[in-house]
C-alpha positions as semicolon CSV with decimal commas, in nm:
position;residue;x (nm);y (nm);z (nm)
1;M;4,036;-6,458;2,220
2;E;3,824;-6,227;2,002
3;Q;3,764;-6,316;1,639
4;S;4,013;-6,141;1,415
5;S;4,203;-6,196;1,094
6;Y;4,545;-6,338;1,181
7;V;4,866;-6,319;0,978
8;T;5,182;-6,519;1,053
9;A;5,510;-6,409;0,895
10;I;5,842;-6,592;0,884
11;D;6,179;-6,438;0,809
12;I;6,419;-6,719;0,709
13;G;6,756;-6,556;0,762
14;T;7,118;-6,667;0,756
15;T;7,168;-6,626;1,131
16;K;6,812;-6,631;1,265
17;I;6,458;-6,749;1,204
18;A;6,220;-6,472;1,308
19;A;5,845;-6,535;1,327
20;I;5,568;-6,299;1,421
21;I;5,192;-6,333;1,447
22;G;4,951;-6,043;1,439
23;K;4,586;-5,977;1,382
24;V;4,367;-5,728;1,205
25;T;4,103;-5,590;1,436
26;P;3,752;-5,484;1,323
27;N;3,871;-5,123;1,298
28;G;4,146;-5,224;1,055
29;K;4,452;-5,183;1,280
30;I;4,741;-5,428;1,267
31;L;4,832;-5,549;1,613
32;I;5,117;-5,776;1,713
33;E;5,027;-6,076;1,930
34;E;5,364;-6,244;1,971
35;Q;5,715;-6,264;1,824
36;Q;5,988;-6,525;1,841
37;C;6,346;-6,548;1,720
38;T;6,566;-6,861;1,713
39;Y;6,905;-6,956;1,571
40;S;6,898;-7,043;1,199
41;R;7,047;-7,365;1,064
42;G;7,066;-7,468;0,701
43;V;7,072;-7,119;0,545
44;R;7,381;-6,963;0,390
45;R;7,405;-6,613;0,239
46;G;7,026;-6,584;0,240
47;L;6,975;-6,912;0,053
48;V;6,833;-7,237;0,189
49;E;7,125;-7,478;0,166
50;N;7,003;-7,769;0,380
51;V;6,627;-7,821;0,365
52;E;6,602;-8,053;0,666
53;D;6,803;-7,825;0,895
54;T;6,598;-7,525;0,783
55;V;6,272;-7,713;0,847
56;D;6,388;-7,801;1,198
57;S;6,477;-7,437;1,266
58;I;6,137;-7,314;1,144
59;K;5,951;-7,575;1,350
60;E;6,148;-7,480;1,660
61;C;6,070;-7,111;1,612
62;L;5,699;-7,163;1,542
63;G;5,669;-7,409;1,830
64;K;5,784;-7,141;2,071
65;L;5,564;-6,881;1,902
66;Y;5,238;-7,075;1,913
67;S;5,298;-7,219;2,259
68;K;5,224;-6,875;2,404
69;L;4,893;-6,835;2,219
70;D;4,571;-7,030;2,186
71;V;4,578;-6,992;1,808
72;R;4,765;-7,159;1,524
73;Q;4,806;-7,041;1,167
74;D;4,846;-7,290;0,883
75;R;4,893;-7,017;0,621
76;V;5,204;-6,802;0,636
77;V;5,380;-6,516;0,460
78;V;5,752;-6,572;0,399
79;G;6,036;-6,347;0,284
80;I;6,292;-6,417;0,016
81;A;6,634;-6,258;-0,038
82;G;6,986;-6,354;-0,140
83;R;7,245;-6,309;-0,409
84;H;7,024;-6,480;-0,667
85;I;6,781;-6,185;-0,672
86;L;6,815;-5,986;-0,995
87;S;6,617;-5,708;-1,160
88;R;6,551;-5,556;-1,501
89;Q;6,349;-5,282;-1,667
90;S;6,086;-5,356;-1,930
91;S;5,788;-5,190;-2,097
92;A;5,466;-5,271;-2,284
93;K;5,259;-5,071;-2,531
94;V;4,896;-5,075;-2,636
95;I;4,719;-4,887;-2,918
96;R;4,368;-4,791;-2,814
97;T;4,096;-4,776;-3,080
98;K;3,881;-4,549;-2,862
99;A;4,120;-4,266;-2,780
100;R;3,845;-4,046;-2,629
101;A;3,737;-4,310;-2,380
102;V;3,905;-4,290;-2,039
103;I;4,163;-4,555;-1,957
104;T;4,024;-4,819;-1,720
105;E;4,174;-5,037;-1,448
106;G;4,121;-5,336;-1,676
107;E;4,337;-5,186;-1,951
108;V;4,617;-5,104;-1,708
109;R;4,599;-5,454;-1,560
110;K;4,619;-5,615;-1,907
111;L;4,917;-5,398;-1,994
112;K;5,101;-5,510;-1,682
113;E;5,017;-5,875;-1,749
114;Q;5,234;-5,855;-2,064
115;M;5,537;-5,869;-1,832
116;N;5,451;-6,232;-1,760
117;N;5,546;-6,310;-2,121
118;I;5,895;-6,159;-2,124
119;A;6,187;-6,386;-2,209
120;L;6,373;-6,521;-1,906
121;K;6,695;-6,711;-1,867
122;P;6,662;-7,081;-1,781
123;G;6,592;-7,127;-1,411
124;Q;6,460;-6,773;-1,355
125;E;6,119;-6,685;-1,217
126;I;5,943;-6,349;-1,187
127;L;5,906;-6,258;-0,821
128;K;5,742;-5,917;-0,855
129;V;5,646;-5,665;-1,123
130;I;5,651;-5,304;-1,002
131;T;5,487;-5,032;-1,209
132;Q;5,712;-4,729;-1,258
133;D;5,519;-4,483;-1,475
134;Y;5,318;-4,444;-1,796
135;I;5,347;-4,251;-2,121
136;I;5,025;-4,149;-2,296
137;D;5,068;-4,014;-2,649
138;G;5,425;-3,916;-2,568
139;E;5,346;-3,744;-2,236
140;P;5,468;-3,907;-1,909
141;V;5,209;-3,956;-1,633
142;Q;5,220;-4,141;-1,302
143;K;4,858;-4,255;-1,307
144;A;4,700;-4,376;-1,631
145;V;4,350;-4,465;-1,508
146;G;4,110;-4,184;-1,590
147;C;4,327;-4,033;-1,863
148;Q;4,253;-4,032;-2,237
149;G;4,478;-4,112;-2,530
150;N;4,556;-4,331;-2,827
151;E;4,894;-4,484;-2,732
152;L;4,956;-4,614;-2,379
153;I;5,303;-4,729;-2,269
154;G;5,380;-4,875;-1,927
155;S;5,727;-4,897;-1,772
156;Y;5,795;-5,172;-1,519
157;Y;6,066;-5,280;-1,276
158;I;6,083;-5,659;-1,268
159;V;6,238;-5,851;-0,978
160;L;6,368;-6,196;-1,074
161;S;6,461;-6,490;-0,856
162;D;6,629;-6,824;-0,903
163;A;6,346;-7,076;-0,936
164;S;6,531;-7,336;-0,731
165;A;6,562;-7,092;-0,439
166;I;6,186;-7,039;-0,444
167;D;6,125;-7,415;-0,468
168;K;6,340;-7,478;-0,160
169;I;6,145;-7,223;0,044
170;R;5,816;-7,374;-0,066
171;M;5,946;-7,720;0,023
172;C;6,051;-7,604;0,371
173;I;5,712;-7,447;0,437
174;S;5,528;-7,755;0,307
175;R;5,734;-7,992;0,526
176;C;5,640;-7,781;0,826
177;G;5,275;-7,859;0,750
178;L;5,207;-7,501;0,640
179;T;5,068;-7,333;0,330
180;L;5,261;-7,049;0,167
181;D;5,018;-6,761;0,125
182;N;5,262;-6,508;-0,014
183;L;5,633;-6,482;-0,094
184;V;5,764;-6,127;-0,050
185;L;6,098;-5,970;-0,139
186;E;6,253;-5,895;0,201
187;P;6,379;-5,539;0,141
188;I;6,028;-5,442;0,027
189;A;5,888;-5,591;0,347
190;S;6,147;-5,411;0,561
191;A;6,066;-5,083;0,388
192;E;5,698;-5,135;0,464
193;A;5,783;-5,162;0,833
194;V;6,035;-4,880;0,880
195;L;5,995;-4,612;0,612
196;T;5,757;-4,322;0,659
197;G;5,526;-4,196;0,387
198;E;5,738;-3,882;0,353
199;E;6,055;-4,086;0,304
200;K;5,892;-4,297;0,032
201;E;5,781;-3,981;-0,144
202;A;6,095;-3,771;-0,106
203;G;6,353;-4,031;-0,210
204;T;6,518;-4,268;0,036
205;A;6,757;-4,562;0,020
206;L;6,695;-4,848;0,261
207;L;6,987;-5,069;0,370
208;D;6,890;-5,387;0,553
209;V;7,212;-5,526;0,702
210;G;7,147;-5,895;0,758
211;G;7,367;-6,182;0,860
212;G;7,461;-6,321;0,517
213;T;7,380;-6,032;0,284
214;S;7,282;-5,666;0,294
215;D;6,972;-5,580;0,090
216;M;6,909;-5,232;-0,041
217;L;6,614;-5,060;-0,200
218;I;6,535;-4,711;-0,333
219;Y;6,195;-4,548;-0,295
220;Y;6,103;-4,231;-0,485
221;K;5,755;-4,081;-0,533
222;N;5,609;-4,376;-0,342
223;I;5,745;-4,625;-0,596
224;V;6,023;-4,882;-0,562
225;R;6,281;-4,766;-0,816
226;A;6,570;-5,005;-0,757
227;T;6,676;-5,305;-0,551
228;A;7,015;-5,469;-0,503
229;V;7,190;-5,734;-0,295
230;I;7,529;-5,663;-0,140
231;P;7,693;-6,005;-0,079
232;C;7,824;-5,912;0,263
233;G;7,665;-5,889;0,607
234;G;7,725;-5,917;0,977
235;E;7,844;-6,276;0,960
236;V;8,149;-6,174;0,755
237;I;8,241;-5,915;1,019
238;T;8,225;-6,188;1,283
239;E;8,457;-6,403;1,072
240;D;8,699;-6,110;1,033
241;I;8,720;-6,069;1,411
242;R;8,763;-6,441;1,463
243;D;9,043;-6,466;1,207
244;T;9,220;-6,154;1,335
245;Y;9,232;-6,258;1,699
246;K;9,228;-6,638;1,653
247;I;8,925;-6,689;1,877
248;S;8,601;-6,887;1,859
249;R;8,311;-6,766;1,648
250;Q;8,094;-6,725;1,959
251;M;8,351;-6,501;2,126
252;A;8,393;-6,297;1,807
253;E;8,016;-6,246;1,792
254;R;8,011;-6,128;2,154
255;L;8,290;-5,879;2,091
256;K;8,113;-5,746;1,781
257;C;7,770;-5,707;1,941
258;G;7,889;-5,594;2,283
259;Y;8,176;-5,360;2,204
260;G;8,191;-5,315;1,826
261;S;8,194;-4,979;1,649
262;C;8,219;-4,869;1,285
263;L;8,450;-4,570;1,346
264;E;8,796;-4,586;1,498
265;E;8,801;-4,212;1,568
266;C;8,501;-4,253;1,797
267;C;8,680;-4,514;2,008
268;S;8,964;-4,502;2,258
269;E;9,289;-4,694;2,294
270;D;9,244;-4,671;2,670
271;V;8,924;-4,875;2,676
272;I;9,043;-5,235;2,713
273;I;8,812;-5,529;2,643
274;P;8,897;-5,869;2,796
275;Y;8,812;-6,186;2,605
276;Y;8,877;-6,559;2,625
277;K;9,135;-6,688;2,378
278;D;9,022;-7,049;2,396
279;V;8,693;-7,237;2,421
280;A;8,784;-7,373;2,764
281;R;8,814;-7,013;2,888
282;R;9,152;-7,076;3,047
283;E;9,347;-6,797;2,876
284;V;9,231;-6,435;2,884
285;G;9,337;-6,183;2,620
286;Q;9,286;-5,809;2,585
287;I;9,194;-5,586;2,294
288;S;9,146;-5,212;2,278
289;E;8,812;-5,072;2,168
290;K;8,991;-4,877;1,894
291;N;9,162;-5,182;1,744
292;L;8,835;-5,378;1,739
293;A;8,668;-5,087;1,559
294;G;8,947;-5,094;1,302
295;V;8,866;-5,453;1,207
296;I;8,493;-5,379;1,184
297;N;8,543;-5,050;1,000
298;D;8,722;-5,212;0,707
299;R;8,430;-5,440;0,627
300;M;8,153;-5,188;0,701
301;E;8,318;-4,939;0,467
302;Q;8,290;-5,197;0,189
303;I;7,917;-5,238;0,255
304;V;7,852;-4,863;0,270
305;D;8,063;-4,798;-0,041
306;A;7,864;-5,067;-0,225
307;L;7,546;-4,888;-0,116
308;D;7,682;-4,557;-0,244
309;Y;7,783;-4,713;-0,577
310;T;7,440;-4,876;-0,622
311;I;7,261;-4,546;-0,557
312;K;7,474;-4,374;-0,821
313;E;7,423;-4,654;-1,075
314;S;7,046;-4,661;-1,019
315;G;6,991;-4,331;-1,198
316;F;6,825;-4,182;-0,889
317;E;7,132;-4,035;-0,721
318;R;6,988;-3,681;-0,722
319;E;6,652;-3,800;-0,588
320;V;6,787;-3,993;-0,288
321;S;6,817;-3,756;0,006
322;S;6,862;-3,996;0,299
323;V;6,943;-4,352;0,406
324;V;6,746;-4,564;0,652
325;L;6,936;-4,852;0,814
326;T;6,766;-5,159;0,952
327;G;6,831;-5,527;1,024
328;G;7,052;-5,665;1,298
329;G;7,366;-5,504;1,154
330;S;7,212;-5,156;1,178
331;L;7,259;-5,171;1,557
332;M;7,635;-5,142;1,514
333;K;7,755;-4,830;1,696
334;H;7,825;-4,524;1,479
335;L;7,690;-4,679;1,158
336;P;7,474;-4,372;1,073
337;Q;7,783;-4,154;1,115
338;L;7,983;-4,382;0,884
339;V;7,711;-4,365;0,618
340;K;7,707;-3,985;0,643
341;L;8,085;-3,975;0,614
342;R;8,108;-4,207;0,311
343;T;7,796;-4,100;0,115
344;G;7,720;-3,747;0,231
345;L;7,361;-3,852;0,303
346;D;7,179;-3,824;0,634
347;A;7,111;-4,162;0,792
348;R;6,900;-4,304;1,072
349;V;6,826;-4,647;1,218
350;G;6,479;-4,770;1,123
351;Y;6,264;-4,933;1,392
352;P;5,938;-5,109;1,297
353;R;5,638;-4,906;1,404
354;V;5,351;-5,129;1,514
355;Q;5,132;-5,168;1,820
356;K;5,152;-5,467;2,053
357;V;4,833;-5,616;2,189
358;A;4,983;-5,749;2,512
359;D;5,004;-5,410;2,676
360;S;4,793;-5,202;2,434
361;R;5,059;-4,938;2,389
362;C;5,324;-4,842;2,137
363;Y;5,598;-5,105;2,142
364;R;5,940;-5,041;1,991
365;F;6,053;-5,350;1,806
366;S;6,420;-5,408;1,734
367;P;6,544;-5,354;1,376
368;I;6,623;-5,728;1,386
369;M;6,247;-5,786;1,351
370;A;6,195;-5,530;1,072
371;T;6,161;-5,788;0,794
372;S;5,919;-6,013;0,983
373;V;5,702;-5,718;1,085
374;G;5,703;-5,595;0,727
375;L;5,612;-5,942;0,602
376;M;5,313;-5,948;0,834
377;M;5,202;-5,608;0,708
378;S;5,254;-5,718;0,346
379;G;5,049;-6,030;0,409
380;Y;4,769;-5,820;0,550
381;L;4,774;-5,582;0,254
382;A;4,786;-5,871;0,004
383;S;4,474;-6,019;0,158
384;G;4,279;-5,713;0,047
385;S;4,286;-5,539;0,385
386;E;3,942;-5,677;0,469
387;T;3,835;-5,664;0,830
388;P;3,636;-5,956;0,975
389;I;3,316;-5,749;0,946
390;E;3,380;-5,684;0,576
391;K;3,447;-6,053;0,517
392;L;3,124;-6,145;0,698
393;I;2,923;-5,899;0,488
394;C;3,072;-6,040;0,167
395;K;2,942;-6,386;0,265
396;L;2,580;-6,272;0,293
397;P;2,362;-6,436;0,020
398;I;2,235;-6,108;-0,127
399;V;2,587;-5,964;-0,148
400;K;2,720;-6,284;-0,307
401;K;2,449;-6,269;-0,574
402;V;2,537;-5,909;-0,659
403;K;2,910;-5,992;-0,674
404;D;2,846;-6,294;-0,899
405;K;2,630;-6,081;-1,127
406;M;2,894;-5,808;-1,151
407;K;3,165;-6,067;-1,216
408;G;2,966;-6,206;-1,506
409;L;2,915;-5,861;-1,655
410;L;3,282;-5,775;-1,625
411;E;3,395;-6,103;-1,779
412;S;3,156;-6,045;-2,066
413;Y;3,282;-5,689;-2,114
414;F;3,647;-5,791;-2,118
415;D;3,596;-6,099;-2,335
416;E;3,886;-6,132;-2,577
417;E;3,663;-6,134;-2,886
418;K;3,493;-5,810;-2,780
419;D;3,803;-5,634;-2,646
420;P;3,878;-5,341;-2,881
421;H;4,235;-5,300;-2,751
422;R;4,529;-5,451;-2,928
423;I;4,871;-5,521;-2,779
424;V;5,130;-5,425;-3,043
425;G;5,457;-5,456;-2,855
426;A;5,633;-5,525;-2,527
């Protein structure tokens, strides 16, 4: 197998463990080598509940993944989601003593680093700080670097997580003999995999319908503007079907995935679906397609209405022009039509767009794999997007000497005692 930079991503979900391994070729393309999906144990509503069961599920998934390849990755990128994810807005301000000098990357970086000092509730941990925009001498700008001014203010969107939830994920990865390279918020990863550049610019809401929860995110002008967790997913729909018809969970899942629809008006009373009433499969029952859709519709309307409410509360209602649906629940029949009906926004199902090495052609992944594909892409981007050739060049002695020299100069320039900039508020 040719030398390339590999990335392994793991999506630890409520109903499934999805793992994917890809590589970055010398020309910088991200190519998928293999994917695997197994049943998840130990996770509830997006949170690791039983560490040992979760570890066993991850090992089973990775065992199947690596058995098909002659490569193994010890460093992985993992997603995080769940009801514990919260967010808040914050800002920082700096008064510049050299107003005529252009603002540098170093100044912007130092301004953003002030967010690491904000007060948090006990047990909270900052997961991600997302820059929103800047204000220079009272004038809003999207990009501060290269501008001039005396007063620089940065606005930030901060994603918070329960520290114990992060610790459990780290523990699971460690017990699998792996090293956690990066922990990524799952809706951001999914958006990376399914949203187009135009959608990120124009204003789009992403709804990732998972098993335990449904994660949503709003992109506008290529910036994440809002995130939210809807505490309801496909697993609750399965439970609704099971309770309504007094059948096993497995049979309810089959009815949902095989015959389920979100809209009663799109279904017929004349289409009859047979199902087993008991585990022993001795008694057969019947249900109309329309009645099954009625059970599913009630719960899906709650999810879509929660999406609509979140968009309105975000402050970006006018900017959002469409909805992209992904995750396993997005495959439910007539879901885009339901979203259009309840929100008035156009909707589509988002499929990850990547290339698969096995057949060297465009391969359409299922929305079920959107998060894991996005995690792999996020892991690649976080690594600096260096190709193997670039990494080899950086290791050359002459290049290393130049880099060390530049590093020394920069550290000297930004030394705290010599830094003319003063942080006056956050």
